[in-house]
N, C-alpha and C positions, 0 to 999 in steps of 0.2 A: 506493499500500499505505501502511496505516493505520501509526502508531509508539504505540505504549502504553507509560506509564511511571504508577507509580504511586507512590503516599507518603502517608503515615501511620498506618504501623508507630509500633513502639513498646515501653514495656515497660508492664503496668499487673495490679492488682493483683484477683487471683481477684472476682469481684463485678461486677467495672468496667467500662468502655465505651471502643471505640474507633471510628473513620470513617477507615475508607480509601476514598481516591480514586486512580481511573484516567483519565490523560487523554490525550487523541487530540490528534496529529501530525502533516499531512497529508493527512487528509480527518476528516470529523467520522463518528459510529458507523448513520449513516443508514441502509447499507445493509449494517453488520454484526450477527450476533449479538455479545454481549457474555458474557462470561461469568464468573467468578469462582473460581480454584482455588487448593489449599493444601498444600504438600507439609511433611509432618514428618520430622524426620532419622529415616533407614532407611526410611525409606515410600513408598509410592507416588502421586503427585498423585490430589490428590481433591478431583472436583465439591463447590462450595460453592451457587453461586449463579447465574442466567444471564440477562439480558432475552432472551426466541424475539424469533425475524426473521422477516415483518414484523411480526407482532401484537403484538409487546412483550409477549404475558403474560411476570410471570415465575415462576419457580421455582426451591425453594431444596432442598438435601439434609436428609432428616431430621433429623441430628444440630443442625442450624441453624437448622430450623423457629420460628417465634416466638421467635428470642434477636435473630436479621442481616433486616436491609432493607435490598434492592438499590433503588438510585434511579436517575434518568437528568435531565441536564441537555443537551440539543438544543442550546440556543445555546453553552452552553459546552462543548461536545464533550466530557463528563466523566461516569463513571460511579463514585457512592460505592457504599461497601458498609459502611450503621452495622452496629457489633458488641453487641450489650448482655450481659449475664449470661457475660458471656467466664467462662472456666473455663481451668485449662493444659491438659486436651487440645485447648484451640483452640490454641495453640502449632504454629508451622509460619512457610515465608513462605508467603505470598500472592500469585498472580499474576493478573495480566488479562488475559482471550484475549480473541479480535475473531476472529470466523468471518464471512468475505464473504460474505453470502446465503445464510448456514447455516438452516436449517429445519426442522433435528431433528438428533438426537444431542446436543442442546446439553449435556449432561451424558459428553460424552467426548473425553477429554483430544486424541485424535488427528484431530479434526472440526475442531480452529481453526488456524486457518493463522495469526497475528499472535499471540507474548505480549511480557507487560511483561518485566522485570529479574524483579520481586518486592520485598516490603517484608516485613522480619522481624518477626512479634507474639511476642509472649514475653508469659504471663501467670503469676505467681507464684502459689504458692498461700498 
């Protein structure tokens, strides 16, 4: 079972950028779909972006399309999320998730079997 650790969160002003990273331990991402989700206070966990498996097609929620970019470094077993033009609505805890040989439902929380502990992103106005 892969273990996931997120990093890169922090406080940024509206219009700024952050880059989140998700590191895999124990295994690489080679057999996993990898997704990013976020959860704002009082709200459910929301799909942001994913690398599908095995074709590695990227997917984005409409709310972040054109602003966020997901990328993968297989050698380092790291998936990153570059977030640009951030706004206060992006404030949330961001989670990385792994779905073992997950070929569908990449945007569904329950489809993923492994989760990191999350990293806080706060965007001030």
